[in-house]
C-alpha positions as CSV (number, residue, x, y, z in Angstrom):
1,X,36.4,-24.1,13.2
2,X,36.0,-26.9,10.7
3,X,38.2,-30.0,11.5
4,X,40.8,-31.0,8.8
5,X,41.0,-34.8,8.9
6,X,43.9,-37.1,7.8
7,X,46.7,-34.3,8.2
8,X,47.3,-34.4,12.0
9,X,51.0,-34.0,11.2
10,X,50.8,-31.1,8.9
11,X,48.5,-29.2,11.3
12,X,51.1,-29.9,14.0
13,X,53.8,-28.5,11.9
14,X,51.8,-25.4,11.1
15,X,51.1,-24.9,14.8
16,X,54.7,-25.4,15.7
17,X,55.7,-22.7,13.0
18,X,53.3,-20.1,14.5
19,X,54.2,-20.8,18.1
20,X,57.9,-20.4,17.3
21,X,57.3,-17.3,15.4
22,X,59.1,-18.6,12.2
23,X,56.2,-18.5,9.9
24,X,56.8,-19.2,6.1
25,X,55.8,-16.2,3.9
26,X,55.2,-18.2,0.9
27,X,53.5,-21.7,1.0
28,X,52.3,-24.0,-1.5
29,X,49.6,-26.6,-0.4
30,X,49.4,-29.4,-2.7
31,X,47.1,-32.7,-3.2
32,X,44.4,-34.0,-5.3
33,X,41.2,-32.2,-5.6
34,X,39.1,-32.6,-2.4
35,X,41.9,-33.4,-0.2
36,X,41.7,-30.2,1.8
37,X,44.3,-28.1,0.4
38,X,42.2,-24.8,0.5
39,X,41.1,-25.8,4.0
40,X,44.7,-25.9,5.0
41,X,45.3,-22.6,3.4
42,X,42.6,-20.8,5.3
43,X,43.5,-22.7,8.5
44,X,47.0,-21.4,8.2
45,X,45.5,-17.7,7.3
46,X,43.4,-18.1,10.5
47,X,46.5,-18.9,12.5
48,X,48.3,-15.9,11.4
49,X,45.4,-13.5,11.9
50,X,44.0,-15.1,15.0
51,X,43.7,-12.7,18.1
52,X,43.8,-15.5,20.7
53,X,45.7,-18.6,19.3
54,X,46.1,-21.6,21.5
55,X,49.4,-23.3,21.2
56,X,49.6,-22.0,17.8
57,X,46.1,-23.2,16.5
58,X,43.5,-20.5,15.8
59,X,40.7,-20.2,18.5
60,X,38.0,-20.3,15.8
61,X,35.8,-17.8,17.8
62,X,37.6,-14.3,17.6
63,X,36.5,-11.7,14.9
64,X,39.6,-12.4,12.8
65,X,39.0,-16.2,12.7
66,X,35.4,-15.8,11.8
67,X,36.3,-13.2,9.0
68,X,39.0,-15.4,7.6
69,X,36.8,-18.5,7.5
70,X,33.9,-16.5,5.8
71,X,36.5,-15.1,3.3
72,X,35.5,-11.4,4.3
73,X,38.8,-10.3,6.4
74,X,39.8,-7.0,4.8
75,X,43.5,-8.0,4.7
76,X,42.9,-11.6,3.3
77,X,42.6,-11.7,-0.4
78,X,41.5,-14.6,-2.4
79,X,43.2,-13.5,-5.7
80,X,40.6,-13.7,-8.6
81,X,41.1,-16.0,-11.8
82,X,40.1,-15.0,-15.3
83,X,39.7,-16.6,-18.7
84,X,38.1,-19.8,-19.9
85,X,40.5,-22.0,-18.2
86,X,40.2,-20.0,-14.8
87,X,44.0,-19.2,-14.8
88,X,45.8,-16.2,-13.2
89,X,46.7,-13.5,-15.6
90,X,49.8,-11.2,-15.6
91,X,47.7,-8.2,-15.1
92,X,46.2,-9.7,-11.8
93,X,49.8,-10.7,-10.7
94,X,50.9,-7.1,-11.3
95,X,47.9,-5.9,-9.2
96,X,49.0,-8.2,-6.3
97,X,52.5,-6.8,-6.5
98,X,51.4,-3.3,-6.4
99,X,48.8,-4.1,-3.5
100,X,51.3,-6.1,-1.3
101,X,53.3,-3.0,-0.6
102,X,50.2,-1.2,0.9
103,X,50.5,-1.8,4.7
104,X,47.8,-3.8,6.7
105,X,45.5,-2.3,9.1
106,X,44.7,-5.1,11.6
107,X,45.9,-6.4,14.9
108,X,48.2,-9.1,13.5
109,X,50.0,-6.6,11.3
110,X,49.8,-9.1,8.3
111,X,48.3,-9.4,4.8
112,X,47.6,-12.7,3.0
113,X,47.1,-13.5,-0.6
114,X,45.6,-16.9,-1.5
115,X,46.0,-18.2,-5.0
116,X,43.3,-21.1,-5.2
117,X,44.0,-23.9,-7.5
118,X,46.9,-22.9,-9.7
119,X,46.5,-25.6,-12.2
120,X,46.4,-23.1,-15.0
121,X,49.0,-20.4,-13.6
122,X,50.9,-19.0,-16.8
123,X,54.6,-19.2,-16.7
124,X,54.5,-15.3,-17.4
125,X,52.3,-14.9,-14.4
126,X,54.7,-17.0,-12.2
127,X,57.7,-14.9,-13.3
128,X,55.9,-11.6,-12.5
129,X,55.4,-12.9,-9.1
130,X,58.8,-14.4,-8.6
131,X,60.5,-11.0,-7.4
132,X,57.7,-10.3,-4.9
133,X,58.1,-13.9,-3.4
134,X,61.9,-13.4,-3.3
135,X,61.8,-10.2,-1.4
136,X,58.4,-9.8,0.0
137,X,57.2,-7.1,2.6
138,X,57.6,-8.5,6.1
139,X,54.0,-8.3,6.6
140,X,52.9,-10.0,3.4
141,X,52.3,-13.8,2.9
142,X,51.4,-15.7,-0.3
143,X,49.6,-19.1,-0.3
144,X,49.1,-21.3,-3.3
145,X,47.2,-24.5,-3.8
146,X,47.5,-27.0,-6.5
147,X,47.2,-30.7,-7.3
148,X,51.0,-30.9,-7.5
149,X,53.8,-28.6,-6.5
150,X,55.3,-29.3,-9.9
151,X,52.6,-26.9,-11.5
152,X,55.0,-24.3,-10.5
153,X,58.4,-23.2,-11.9
154,X,61.4,-24.5,-9.9
155,X,62.3,-21.0,-9.0
156,X,58.9,-20.6,-7.3
157,X,59.0,-23.9,-5.8
158,X,62.6,-23.2,-4.3
159,X,61.2,-20.0,-2.5
160,X,58.3,-21.7,-1.0
161,X,57.7,-24.2,1.9
162,X,55.7,-27.1,0.3
163,X,53.1,-29.1,2.2
164,X,51.3,-32.1,0.5
165,X,47.8,-32.9,1.7
166,X,47.0,-36.6,2.5
167,X,43.6,-38.3,2.0
168,X,42.0,-39.6,5.3
169,X,40.7,-43.0,6.0
170,X,37.2,-44.0,5.0
171,X,36.0,-44.0,8.6
172,X,37.5,-40.3,9.1
173,X,35.7,-39.4,5.9
174,X,32.4,-40.8,7.4
175,X,33.0,-38.6,10.6
176,X,33.8,-35.4,8.6
177,X,30.5,-36.0,6.4
178,X,28.3,-36.6,9.7
179,X,29.7,-33.4,11.0
180,X,28.3,-31.7,7.8
181,X,24.8,-33.2,8.7
182,X,24.6,-35.7,5.9
183,X,22.3,-38.9,6.1
184,X,24.1,-42.3,6.7
185,X,22.7,-43.7,3.3
186,X,24.0,-40.8,1.3
187,X,27.4,-40.9,3.2
188,X,27.9,-44.5,2.4
189,X,27.2,-44.0,-1.4
190,X,29.6,-41.2,-1.5
191,X,32.3,-43.0,0.4
192,X,31.9,-46.0,-1.8
193,X,32.8,-43.7,-4.7
194,X,35.4,-41.4,-3.4
195,X,36.7,-43.2,-0.1
196,X,39.0,-40.9,2.0
197,X,38.5,-37.8,-0.3
198,X,36.2,-35.8,2.0
199,X,35.8,-33.0,-0.5
200,X,34.7,-35.1,-3.3
201,X,32.5,-37.1,-1.1
202,X,30.7,-33.9,-0.1
203,X,30.4,-32.7,-3.5
204,X,29.0,-36.2,-4.6
205,X,26.1,-35.7,-2.2
206,X,25.4,-32.1,-3.2
207,X,26.1,-32.0,-6.8
208,X,23.8,-33.9,-9.1
209,X,26.1,-33.3,-12.1
210,X,28.9,-35.2,-10.2
211,X,26.7,-38.2,-9.5
212,X,25.8,-38.4,-13.2
213,X,29.5,-38.2,-14.1
214,X,30.1,-41.1,-11.8
215,X,27.3,-43.1,-13.4
216,X,28.9,-42.3,-16.8
217,X,32.2,-43.5,-15.7
218,X,30.6,-46.9,-14.5
219,X,29.1,-47.1,-18.1
220,X,32.3,-46.5,-19.4
221,X,34.0,-49.2,-17.5
222,X,31.2,-51.8,-18.6
223,X,31.6,-50.8,-22.3
224,X,35.4,-51.4,-21.9
225,X,34.8,-54.7,-20.2
226,X,32.2,-55.9,-22.9
227,X,34.7,-54.4,-25.5
228,X,31.8,-52.4,-26.9
229,X,33.4,-49.6,-28.8
230,X,29.9,-48.1,-29.8
231,X,28.8,-48.1,-26.2
232,X,32.1,-46.3,-25.0
233,X,31.8,-43.8,-27.6
234,X,28.2,-43.0,-26.5
235,X,29.3,-42.7,-22.9
236,X,32.2,-40.4,-23.7
237,X,29.7,-38.3,-26.0
238,X,27.4,-37.9,-23.0
239,X,30.1,-36.3,-21.0
240,X,29.7,-33.2,-23.0
241,X,32.1,-30.3,-23.6
242,X,32.5,-28.9,-20.3
243,X,36.2,-29.1,-19.3
244,X,35.7,-29.5,-15.6
245,X,33.2,-32.6,-16.3
246,X,35.8,-33.9,-18.8
247,X,38.5,-33.6,-16.3
248,X,36.4,-35.5,-13.6
249,X,35.7,-38.3,-16.0
250,X,39.2,-38.7,-17.2
251,X,40.4,-38.6,-13.6
252,X,37.9,-41.4,-12.5
253,X,38.7,-43.5,-15.4
254,X,42.4,-43.3,-14.7
255,X,41.7,-44.5,-11.0
256,X,39.8,-47.4,-12.4
257,X,42.7,-48.6,-14.4
258,X,45.1,-48.0,-11.6
259,X,42.9,-50.1,-9.4
260,X,42.7,-52.8,-12.2
261,X,46.6,-52.8,-12.3
262,X,46.8,-53.1,-8.5
263,X,44.3,-55.8,-8.2
264,X,45.9,-57.8,-10.8
265,X,48.9,-58.1,-8.5
266,X,46.9,-58.2,-5.2
267,X,43.2,-58.9,-5.3
268,X,43.0,-57.7,-1.7
269,X,44.6,-54.2,-2.3
270,X,42.8,-51.2,-1.3
271,X,41.0,-49.5,-4.2
272,X,40.4,-45.7,-4.8
273,X,38.2,-45.7,-7.9
274,X,34.4,-45.0,-7.9
275,X,33.7,-48.5,-9.3
276,X,35.9,-51.2,-7.6
277,X,33.8,-54.0,-9.0
278,X,34.3,-52.9,-12.4
279,X,38.1,-52.6,-11.5
280,X,38.2,-56.2,-10.2
281,X,36.9,-57.5,-13.5
282,X,39.2,-55.4,-15.6
283,X,42.1,-56.7,-13.7
284,X,41.3,-60.0,-15.0
285,X,41.4,-58.7,-18.6
286,X,44.3,-56.5,-18.7
287,X,48.0,-56.3,-17.8
288,X,49.8,-53.7,-15.8
289,X,51.5,-52.6,-19.0
290,X,48.2,-52.0,-20.8
291,X,46.9,-50.0,-17.8
292,X,50.0,-47.9,-17.9
293,X,49.4,-47.2,-21.8
294,X,45.8,-46.2,-21.0
295,X,47.0,-43.9,-18.2
296,X,49.4,-42.4,-20.6
297,X,46.5,-41.9,-23.2
298,X,44.1,-40.3,-20.6
299,X,46.9,-37.8,-19.6
300,X,47.5,-37.0,-23.5
301,X,43.6,-36.4,-23.9
302,X,43.5,-34.0,-20.9
303,X,46.6,-32.1,-22.2
304,X,44.8,-31.7,-25.6
305,X,41.5,-30.5,-23.9
306,X,43.4,-27.8,-22.0
307,X,45.0,-26.8,-25.3
308,X,41.5,-26.0,-26.7
309,X,41.3,-29.1,-29.0
310,X,37.8,-29.9,-29.7
311,X,36.5,-32.1,-26.8
312,X,34.3,-34.4,-28.9
313,X,37.2,-34.9,-31.3
314,X,39.6,-35.7,-28.3
315,X,37.2,-38.3,-26.5
316,X,36.3,-40.0,-29.8
317,X,40.1,-40.5,-30.5
318,X,40.6,-41.6,-27.0
319,X,37.9,-44.1,-27.3
320,X,39.5,-45.7,-30.4
321,X,43.0,-45.9,-28.7
322,X,41.5,-47.3,-25.5
323,X,39.6,-50.1,-27.3
324,X,42.9,-50.8,-29.6
325,X,44.8,-51.3,-26.1
326,X,42.2,-53.5,-24.4
327,X,41.4,-55.6,-27.5
C-alpha cells in the first residue's frame, strides 16, 4: 500500500480508532491540494474494509484492500461531481441518502461514501446530507476531503471528526517521489518548486501544463520586481480562462508574497513558493502590510472567478491593483 508521508500521528490515530472499534462514521480530511487528504481517506476506507488488518492498519494485500485502492470496491462509492465548478448537486446528495439505507454485501458489513474535494459543495447539498450524517445507518460511513474544514457548515463540522493533513519535509518528498520511480533531476526540479507537497511535486513532473503555470508565475514575479505592468498583464493573459489554471497561478503567487513577507523579517526562514529567489528580491521591496494587501486582492480575485466573473476582466483588474500596491 502506498505510504503516506508526513502524517504519522494521523495514521496512528486512525489505527487506534480501528483497533478499539471506535471508528468515526463521518470524517473530514482537510489540507492544501497535494497534501494527501484523498490518500488518507482511501487509507481509512481500506482499514474499514480490510479482511486481515495488522494492529489496525490495512494489510494492503487482501481483495478488499486491493479493490479499495483501485476504487473498484462494490461498497465504496466515490460520489460523482457535476457542473462547471465540479460541485455536488442536491440531486446527488438525495441519491446518496437513498442508497445509504441499502445494506452492504461484504465481509466487513460496511458501506463508505467518499466526497472528494468539497471546495464547491453547495449549502443546500450540505443541508440535504445533514440528517443522514446526524443519524446514519450503523454500517454507513461518510468521508469528505477539502482544503479547509471551514468549507462546511458549522452543523456539518460539529457532526464530523476532522483531521488536518500536514506537508512532509523535502527529504520525505524526495523519498516518496523515488518510490514512484521518478529520476533524480526531475525530483529536484519538482521539490524546488513544491517542497514538501508530494502530490503537487508528482503533478509537476507528470503535467506539462503545471510546469507551464510555474514558469508563468516566475514571469509574474519578475514583472512585479521590475514594476512592469505591461509584462504583468501579458503574463496574466497567458494563464487563459481555465479555472483550475487560474487557481493554481493565484495560489502560487500568494505563496510568493507570503515568502517575501517572511523573508523580510528573517532572511533564513523556510520558503514555500515555487520561486524563492524572486521572493527574496521582493522582500527587499515590499512591507508585510503590502504583502497582506496583495493576499487580500488575490483571494478577492479567486472569489470573483468562482462567481463566474469574466476571467480576463478579473486578472486585468488584479494586475492594476497589484501594481498600485507595489509601486
